[in-house]
N, C-alpha and C positions, 0 to 999 in steps of 0.2 A: 504494500499499500505506498507505504513511504519511504524515503530514502534517509542517509545519515547524512550527516554531515561531514567536517574533518573531525571534530571533535570526538564523534560518537554519537551526537546527540541525537533525535528525532526532530525531523523537521516539519513533524505533524503533532508537538506538544499541546494539550489543550491546557493542562493544569503547567503551571509554572513555580510554584511554592515548594523546598523543600520540607518535607514533613521532619518534625523534630526525631532525635534517634531513640524511640520507644522499641530498644530490643528485647525488652520483656514482652511487650505486645507483640511484635514480631515472631518471636518466637513460640508464646502462647499460640497463636494464630495460625503459625505452621503445623503445630505437634497435631490441633484440632483436624485441621485438613486431612493431615495424614493417617490417621484414624479414620474421621467419620467418612472419608470419601471412599474408603473398600467398600461401605455397607450404604453409602447414598443410593446406587444403582438398584440395589433390592428396595430399599422403603420407597425411592419415587415409583418403581414397579405397581407395589403394594399401594398404593396411593393413588396411582391415577387408575388402577383396577377399580377400587372403591369409590373412588371421586367420581366417576367415568358413571358405575350404576347408579347411585345416591342420585347424580344429575339428573340421568333418565328418568329415574322414579319423582324426581321433583316435578321435571317437565309433566310426565305422566299424570299426576295430580294437579295441577295448576290447572291444565286445560281443560278440566270436568268442568260439563255447566254450572255446577254449583261451586265451584271457585275462581269464577271468573271476572276481573275485576281490573281495574285500572293497574294496582299497583301490580298485581300477580302478573299483568302481563308483562311488566317491565323484571318482574324476576324469573319472568319464563323466559325471558330473553337473554338475563345473566346468566342462566343454567344451560344453555345454550351454548355459550360464550367458552364457558368452563369446561365443557365437554369438549370442544374443538381442542382448546388448548390443552387437554388433559392426554385424548387420544393423539396426538401430534406429540407428546411429550414421551409418550409411552411409546410410539414405534421410535423414535431416535434413541429411548435409551436402550431397549432391546435390540437395536438392529448394531449400531455404534458402540456402544457402551457394554454390552455383554458380549455379544454374538460374534462380530469383528473381531474385538480386542483380542479373542482368546483363538482366534485363528489369523492365518495368512493369507487371504484371497483377494486378488485387484477387482474382482467381480463386485466385493462389495462395496466399491468405492465408483459404480458404474455414472453414466449420465442422468438415469432415472434416481439415483440415490443423491446425486448432489442435486437434483431439480427439488428432493423432495426436502432434504437440508435448507435449500433455499426459501422455502415453502415454509417450513416449521421455524426459522426464524422469523421471517416477517409476519408471519399469521398467529403466532405467541404472541409478539408485541402489537398486534392491530386486535384483537378480541381480549385480550387480557386490559389494556388501556380501556378498550369500548365497556366493557363489563363494571369498571371503577366509576368511568364518568355516566353509564345508567346508573348507579346507586347513588351518585351524586345529583342527578337529575332527580331522580326519584325522592331522596331526602328532601329537598325543597317542594317538589310538589307537593308532597306529605303536609309542610309546614305551611305552605299557601292553602291547604285543602281545609285545615282544621282552624287556621284564622279566619276563614270566610266563615265556615260553621258557626262559627262561634259568635258572628254577627248576626244571628237569625238565619232565618230558611232562606237558599240561594239554588239558585238552578245551576247541577253541576257543572263545572268548566270544563273537566277532567275525562275524557273518554276513553273506552279500551283501542277505539281507533286514535285516538289521540299518542297515545303510548304506546302504541306499537310503532306509529308515524314517528315518535323519538328515537325509539331502538333503533330501528331503522338510518337514520338519518346520524346518529350518533356513530356507528359502524362504518358507515360512509366518510364521516368527516375523519376518523380516526385513519381509516385508510391513506384518504388526501395528505393526511398529517405526517403520513409515514411515507410521502414519495423521496424524499430525500435516502432514506434508507434504501428505495429501491434501486437509485440510481448508483448508491455507492459499490454496491459489490456485484460480481460477476462469477459464472465456472468458469474456471479454466482446466486446461490440459497438462497433468504432468506424467512423467515416469513412474511406473510403479514403487521403485524403491526409493522415491522421495517420499512419498507418506507411508510405505510399508518397508522400513527397514528391515523385517525378517525376510522379506524378500530375496528368491535365489535363484536366478534361472539355470539352466544348463552352465555346464564351463566352458563347452565350445561357441557359447552367446555373448562370452566377456570380450568386449572391446579393450577399455581401460579401466584400472583401478586404481585411484588417488593412492600416494604412497603412506599415506594417514590410514588406511583401509587396511583390514587382515578379514580374512573369513574366518567366521564362525558356527557355532551350532546353529543358529538364527538366520546366517545369511552373513553380507558385509559387516562389518561393526567398526565404526569410526572409534581408533584407538586414542583419538589425543582429545575425548571427553568421556568422560565414567557414562553407562551405559548397566542398569543396574537391572532392569528388564524391560523387554520391548514393547510387551502386550499392554502395562502399565503407562509406558512413557506414550503411545497412541492414544489409548483413552485417556489421557491428563490432557493432550492436546486438541481432541477432540469435548471433551468437557471446556476447556478455556475458549473453542470456537464456539461456541452453543451457547456460553456464556459471553462471549463478546460481541457477539453481530448483534443480537438488539439491543445490546446499549452503546454501542457505534464508540469505543474507544480509539483514540487518532494516534497510536502508537508505533513506533515500527517493531515492536515484537507481533505483530500480525504475522510479518515475512514468517515467525517462527513456529505459528500454528501447525504447519503440516509440512515445514521444512526442518530437517537435520543442519548442525550447524555448520557443519563442512560438506562440500559438494560430493552427491554420492555415486556409488560407480555407475559408468556408463554403458549400457547391454546393446546389444542387436536386436533388433525386434524384440523389445521390453513393452510389456502392455501397458497402455495408457490405464490411467486412473485421472475421474475427475473431482475436481474441488471447489469451495467459494472462498473468493478472496474479494478485497478490495481494489479498486482501479488503481492504477497508480497516480501520482500525481494529482489525487483530488482530495487535496486536504481541506480545502475549505468547502468543501461538499460533507463532508466528515464531520467539522467541526458542526456544521448547520445542525445535521442530523444529530448530533449527541445533545446539543443546548434545548431546539425543539422538542427531543424526545424524552429530557428531563424535564425541562419546567413544563410543557404539557401532560404528559404521561405520569409526573411521581411527584413532581413540586406543588404545582396548584392541586390536584385531584386529592391532595393530605392537607391542603390549607382549608380546603372546602370540606373534607369531611371532620375536621376536628369540626369548623360552623356548624356546620349540621347535626353531630352531634349533642351540642351544645345546645341548640335551638331546641330539638327533641325532647331533651332531656329536663328543659324547662317547663316545655307544654306538657310532658308527663307529668309533671310537680304540678302544674295548675290542673289539667284535667282530674287528677286527682284528690284535690282541694275540694273541685268545684261538685265531682261525683259524691263526694262524702256529705259536704253540706245538703245536696239536692236529696241525699239517702235519709238523712233528718229530719228534712222538711215535708216528703212524700213520707217517710215510714216505710219503703222498701228498698229493696237491694237495686240496684243502676246498673244496668250490661257496663262492663270494664273495656277497654280499648285494651283490644290484643294486637294488634298491626304497627302500631307507632313503639310499643315498647319493642318488638321483635326485628320492628326498622334499626332501630339505635344499636340493637344486640349485633346486629348483620355489619352495620357499618363501623362499629369498634372492633370487630374481628378483623375488615379490609385494612383498618386504619392501621392495627397493630401488625399488620404484615407488611404494608407499605411503606409506612416510615422508616423504619431500619434501610429498607432499599432506597428510597428515594434521598436520606442523607449520606448512603454510601456516592449517589451518584454525584449530589454535589461534590464531596470531598475530591472524586474521581476528577471534578472539572477543575479545583482551587490546588490540589499537589500533583507533584509530576507522576510521571508513572513509576519508574524506579524506587521513589519513596514511598508512593502509595498503593497504586494499581497493582503492582506486582507483587506486593507483600502483605495489603490488606487484603483490598478487591477482590481478586480471584482467587485468594485463598478460601474467600465465605460465599463465594458461588453457589457450592452446591446448598449452601444452609438458607441462603436466599429463596434458591429452587424449592426447596422445600417446604418454606414458610407462602410462597403463591401456592404451589398446590395444596397445601394446607386450609389455606384460606379457599380455594377455590371447592374443598371437599366438603367444609362443615355447613354451608345452609342448609344442606338438609337437614343434619342434626338440629341447628335452629328453628326451623320450619318445626318438625314433630315434640320438642320440647316446649314452646310457646303458645303455638296454633293449635286450640283444639280441635278446628275446624278440618285442617289440614290433618291431623292426628285419625278424626274420624273417615276422611277420604280414602285417605293412605291406606287405613286397616281395610273397609268396603272393598278398594282392588284387590291386598294381599291375600283376602278371605277367597275371592270370586278365582284367582288363578291358582290357590291351593285347590280348590273346590274342581276346579277344568280341569288339572294333571290327576288329583285323585280319584278321579271321578270312573 
């Protein structure tokens, strides 16, 4: 993507400040990643499968005639976005981090898989951002609806068709904002040995071998740099790419995501593999994508979610006080508002998952890549992915725990399915 200048600095540094030498923090983060990174793919697979099932059930329940409402239309759209993100991430982990990491097959990096990699990176950003903004809009609509209702009987302003249109426009808007990402990356052809250090074709196909390479049990190994485990290294590179492409960090280590530090052996008739890499010399577009994505997909939603949660909590307190007074006057139980507390809980979960990512993204744009991105941001990438996956899967549990109507419809569907299976 970017070239180095004479001093070895990146020509496309986004952050310029040097982070304080917090060696204790760097050591702790590196140790965490070394241990957690081994189990992350398996946790991610479990969360993706469970989250996809729960979100499918959520869509099934919220689309029942008795459950249709403007708020539920948006909640259904959020669940659909989460399904797309989880399925895409599941395929990525199963193929690139588990299956292909344990074998040495150039076919694992075909044109089709490169297209999927491109789709996965962009779709994850677009649909995750769309789900966040749908919740932000939903919170504002809920506040508006309750405030209008407290002023007396009014004609419903928000309809199911209106919220469905909001969901569609939100997704289209996120796609448009993501255009700098689309323009930044491309699919490139590479020799198999570039991305697969373990690949070793027949001896007679070898044309030249650089002097710093020796033949090893897994193929040609660079003796000038320590290689402990080729599969582990390839998995790490792919996880780095999957983490960095959506977040667009404009530094020179992009070139190292799929390339070894030294030139690979050169073979005749060597298979071609395909990788996704940034365009050369496109620093301005990369910086534009970084800041637009960081501000619009992370920072602003977190700020709005904070204000929305505060407004909803204030409304919940006011409504509870009025309900208590009304119950004393009427001397009978007044129905509770379950939707607003449930929405506040959903927004809080989203904020807890997105705020750390937004903070890391901002720090990424302040500090240099050598002092922060490589030593803090990347090692915490798997943890941030885990938070996002948990965030995508937790909605169903909140609905079941806080909505009696949702539980009732869900149990009706569950018993109907069980009756059909067991009859």
